[in-house]
N, C-alpha and C positions, 0 to 999 in steps of 0.2 A: 316646509317639510316634504312637499311633493317633489320639489327639485332635488332635495337630498336623496330621496328614495330612487329617483331616476338616475341620479349620478352614481349612487352606490351600485345600482344594477349594472351600469356601464363598466364600473371598475371590476365587478365580479366576472362579467362576460369577457373583458380583456384578459383577466387572469386565466380564465378557463381555456382561452385560446392557447396561451403559452403552456399551460399545464398539460393539456391534451396532446399538444405537439411534443412536449418533453416526454410524456408517458409513452407515446408511440415509439420514440426513439430510445429512451432510456428508462425502461419500465421500473426498475428497482429504485430509482431515485425520485419518482413522482411523489410518494408520501412525504419525503424530506422537503420537497419544494412546497407542498401543500401546507406543511407545518410552518415553513418560513413565511409563506404568504400571509397566513392568518396572524402571525406575530407582527409582520410589517403592516398589515391592514389595520390591526389594532392601534398601531402608532399613528396611522393616518386619521383614525377616528378622534385621536387626541387633538389633531389640528381642527377638526370640525367643532370641537367643544368650545372653541374661541367665540362662537356665535353668542353664547350666553354671557360672555365677559365684555367689559368695556373696551372699545377700540379707540385708538389715538387719532385725533384730527389736528393738523397743524394749520393755523389761520395766519396768512401772510397778507397784511394790509398796512399801508402807511398811515391811515387815519385811525386814531384811537377810538373815535365814536363808531366807526365801522366794525372794528374788532369787538367792541362791547356789544353791538347789535347782533353780530353773528354768534357770539357766545351765549347771548340770551335766547336766540332762536334755537340753538342746538341743545341748550339746557344741560342737565346733568347726566344725559345718556352716554356721553363720550368723555374720554380724557382729552382735554383741550390744551394745546400749546399755542402761543401767540407771539409773533415777531412783527416788527414794523419796517424792515428793510430786506432787500434781496440777499445780501451777504450773510445776515443772521439766519435767513431761511435755509440757505444751503448748508451752513455749518451745523445748524440744529438738526437738519433732516438726516445727515449722514453719520450721526453718533451711533456706534454699534450698540445694539440692545435697546435703542430708543428710537428706532426708525418709525415714522408715522404710518398709519394704515391708509390715510388719505390726506390730501393737501388742498386747501381752499386758497387760491392765488389771485390777488387783484392784478389786473393787467397794467395798472399805473402805479409805479413805485418810484421813489425819489432817486435811488442810486443806480438802478438798472430797470429796464422795462420787463414786463411779465414774460415776454417770449424768451428773453435772454436767461431769466431765472429758470424757466421751464426747460430750455435746452441743456443748461448746466445740470439740472437734476436728472434728466433722462440720460445724460452722458455718463453719470456715475453708476457703477455696478450695484451700489447699495440701494439706490432710490429709483432705478430705471423702471421697476415694475409698480411703483406706488402710483395710484390713480390721482390725477390732478384736475380739479375743476376750476376753470377760469371764472372770475367774477368781474363784471365791467358795468359801468353806467352808460357806455356807448353802445347804442343799439344799431351798430353798423354790421350788416350781413357779411360784408367782405372780411371784416376783422374777425367775426365769429367763424367764418369758413377757414380762415387762416389758422386760427387756434385749433380747430378740430383737425385740420390737415397736419398740424404739428404732432398730434397724438393725444390731445386733451381728452379726458374721459367725458367732460360735459362743459357747457358754457351757459352761465346764468347772467341775466341782465337785471340790474337793480332798477327800481325796487321789486322785490318778490315776496311772496307770502312765506311765513315760516314753515308751513306744511309742505310747500314745494321744496324748500331747501332741505328739510329733513328727509323727504321722500327721495330726493336725488342722492343725498349723502348715503342713506341706507342702501339704496340700490347698488351704488358703486362700491360700497364697502363689502356687500355680499358678493358681487361679481369678483372683486379682488380676492376675497376669501376662498371662493370656489376655484379661482385660477390657481391659488397657492396649493389647494388640495390636489388639483389635477396635476400640477408639476411634481408635487411630492409623490403622488401615486405613480406617475410615469417613471419617476426616478427609481422607485422601489420595484416596479415591474421590470424595468431594464436591469436592475440588480439581480432579480430572480432569473431573468433570461440569460444574463451573463454567467450566473452560477450554473445554470443548466448546460450552457455551451462548454464551460470549463469541465464539468463532469463528463460530458460527451467526449471531449478531447482526451481527458485522462483515461477514460475507458477504452477509447480507440487505441491509444498508445499502449495501454496495458494488454489489450487483446493481441496487438501486433507482436509485442515482446513475448507473450505467452505462446503464440503460434510459432514464433521462431524457436523458442525453447523446446516446444513439442516436436517440431520437425528436425531440429539439429542435435538433440541429445543422443548419446550413444546407446541409451537404453530403449527397449521396446515398451511403448505405452499404449494402453487400451482403456478407454473410458466406457463404463457400463452403467446404465440407469438402474434404478431400484426394481424395475419390472423386467430386468435381464436382457435389455436390448443394447446393442453396441452403438454408442454415440460417436466416438472418435477412435481412430487407430492410426498409428504412425507407420512409416515405411519399415523401421527396424523390427517392429512387432510382426509385420507381415513377412519379413525376410526370415525371422526366426521360426515362425509357424508357416513354413513354406507350402503347407497343404491347403491354405486358404487364399482367396482372391481379394482384390481391393474392394469389390462391390459387396461389402458386408454391413455397411451402416444401416441401422434400423432392424437388423436381423437378431434373433435370439442367440445369446452367447453360447448356450448349451448345444445349439445346432452347428455352430462354427468352431468353437474352441472345445472340442469334445474331450472330456476327461472323466476318469472314474469318480471324481468328486462331484460331478453334476448330479442334481436331484438327490443329494445326500446332505446330512448336517455338516459335512466337511466343506461344502461350497463356500468360498470366501465371502460372497455377498450375503449368504445366509448367516455366517458367523458374525460378520460386522453388523448386520441388521439386529443381531441379538445382543450387541453391546461391545464386542471386541474392537479395540482400537486399530489393531494391525494383524494381518495374517501373512505368514511366510512359510514357504516350502520350496524344495528343490525340484527342478524339472530337468530331464535329460532329453536332448534333441540330437538327431543325426546331423553331421556337417559334411563337408567335402571329404572325398576319399574314404567314405564309410567310417570316419572317426566320429566320436560322440563328444558333445559339449554339455557342460553342466550350467544351468541357469538358476538364479534365485528369483522367484516370483514373490513380490511384496504387494499386498492389496491394502489400500486405505480408503476410508469413506470420505466423501465430500458432501457438504451441507449447504443449505440456503441460508439467507440472512437471519432466519428464525431458528436455526440450529436443527432443522429437519433433514434427515438423510435423503440425499438425492440419488446416490449411487456410489460406485467405487471406482478407483483408479488403480489399474494393474500395472506394475512396473516390473519388466522382465530384464534382468541384468546377467550378463555373461560372467560367471565366477569360476570358469574352468581353470584359468591361470592362478587365481587366488587359492582355490582348493589344492591345486598341485603344490603351490608354494607352502600351504599349510601342512600338507603331507610331508614335504621335504623337511620343513622345520621340525615337525614331530619326530621324523626319523633322526635328524641331527641331535635332537634332545635325548632320544633314546640311546643313540651311540655315545653321547657325552656321559650319560649315566653309566653305561657299560664300561667306558674307559675309566671313569672315576672309581668304579668298583674294582676294575682290574688293577688300577694303581694301588688301591688300598690293600688288595690281596697280595700284590708283589711286595709291598712294604712289609707285610706280615711274614712273607715267605723267606725274605732275605736272610734273617738271622738263623732259622733252622737249616737253610741250605748251606750257609757258611759253616755251621757246626758239623754237619754231615761231611762237607768237603774236607774240613780239617781232620776229622776222624779218619776218613779214607786215606788222606795223605799220610798220616802217621803210620797207618797200617802198612802202606806201601813202603814207607821208609824202613820200617822194621823188617819187612819181608825182603827188602832189597839188600839189607846188611847180611842176610843169610843166603849164601850163594845157592845152597841146595833147594831153597824154597822159591827162588826167583822165577823158575819156569813151571811152577805148580799151577794147577787149575784154580786153586784158591786165590793166588796172586792175580791171575788174569781177570777173575770176576771182580775183585776189589778195584782193579785198575779201570775196568769198564764202568763200575759205579762212580768212580771219581770223575771220569771223563763226562759222563751224563750229568753229574751234579754241576760241573763247570758250564756245561751247555745250558742247564736250567738257569744258572746265574746270569748268563748273557741274555737269555730270553726275558727274564724278569726286568733286567736293566732296560731292554728295549721297550717293554710294556710301559714302564714308568715314563719313558720319553715320548710316547705317542701324542701327537698334537693334531693330526688330521686323519681323515678317513680315506685310506687307499686299500684297494682290494686286488686279489689275483684269483684266477680261475682255479677251482678245486676239482671235484668230480661231480658228474651228473648235473652240470650247470650251476653248481653251488659256488659262491664266491666267499673267500675268507680274507681276513685282514693281512695285508702285506706288511710285516713288521719292519722290514728294512726301509721301505718307502714312507711308512706312516710315522716312524720315529725319527727324531732329529739326531 
C-alpha cells in the first residue's frame, strides 16, 4: 500500500508538471486537460485493481514431478498453466488474451535449452515484458550470471522452500504489475501532452489567421473592453478616424473616439451591456478634397467561454457608394412610377383628344366650304385649336414611348425630360 501511495503521488506530480505548463501557455484549455487526466487516471486505477485478482503463472518443466511440486508450492493463489517442452511454452505464452503474468522456466528442457526458450520469448512483442524466473538444479554461479545477464527476473536453485518460491513470485508479479501501470500512465500522460500541443498549434494557427483577417480587411475594426479601454485597432480604423494616433491601446475609448454618444445611454457598449445583440448607426467623415464619406458603424459583443460579455467589436464600413447607389435606385424607381402614371394618363387622354380633333376638323371643313367665312376670326381660332390638338396627340404618343430618363436644361437650373431623346 505504501508503494502504491508513493507511485500515485509520482503520477500526480508528473501530471501537474504538464498541466501547469499547458495552463501557462494555453490557459483556457487547462480545465479540459484536467478533466481528461482524471478520466484517464481513473482507467489507470482499474489496472491497479488487478492486485486483488488471481494472476497467471506458466510453469515450464520437462519433469512431471517438478511441475506437480511447483503447483503444490504455489497453491490456489494463482492461475497455473503447465507445459513440459519449450515449443509448447512459446505457443502457449503468445496466445492473445491469455498471456501469463510470470513464467517459471527450467533451464534444462528436452527439445531446446532454457536460454533458447528465454530468447524466443523475449524476442516476441507479446511476451517481451513478461518476467521469467529460471529454475535450475545446477548451482553454477557462471550459469546463474549468464541467465541474469540475458534479462531473467530471478534465478532459483533447487531445492528451495515454498515460502522462498512464493515470495520471489509475488515480488516479481508486483514489479511487473507496477511496470505495466507506469507504462500505461506514461502513455496517457503523453496523450494528454500531445493533446495540449495540438491545441496550442491550432490556437496559434487560428490567431495567425485572425490577425491576418484583422489587418487585411477593408473595414476599420476596433476592439473595446467592457471597461471602455481600447484593446486592438487596425490601420483602416486609424485612417478613417484620422484625428487619432496609433498609440491608443489601453486608453479609454471616450477620450479617443469622441462622440456625442459617449457617456449616454446611446453608447454602443452600454446598449450591448443591457442586452442588445447589435448596434448600428451612420457616421460621416471628411475625406480628401473636402468631400465627405458615409460609414456604417456596427458594434457587436464578444464573450468568454462562459458566455460573459468581455467587450465589443466596432466595425466601420464605407457605405458612401452603396448609399449613392441606393439613392439612384430610389430615383429610378420614382421616375418609373412617374412614367407609368404618365403612360396611363396618355392612354386616357387619347380618346378625348381624338374627338376634339375630329370636331375641330369638321368645323374647319364646313367653314372652308363657305368662302366668306374662310378669313374670319372664328375660322382662325378653330384652326389654332386643331393645330394644338394635333400637337397634343404627338406629345402623348411620345410620352407613351418613353423608356429611359433623358433631360434637357430648362430655366433657373431646372432640368426637364427631353421627350425626343427619352422616347423611342
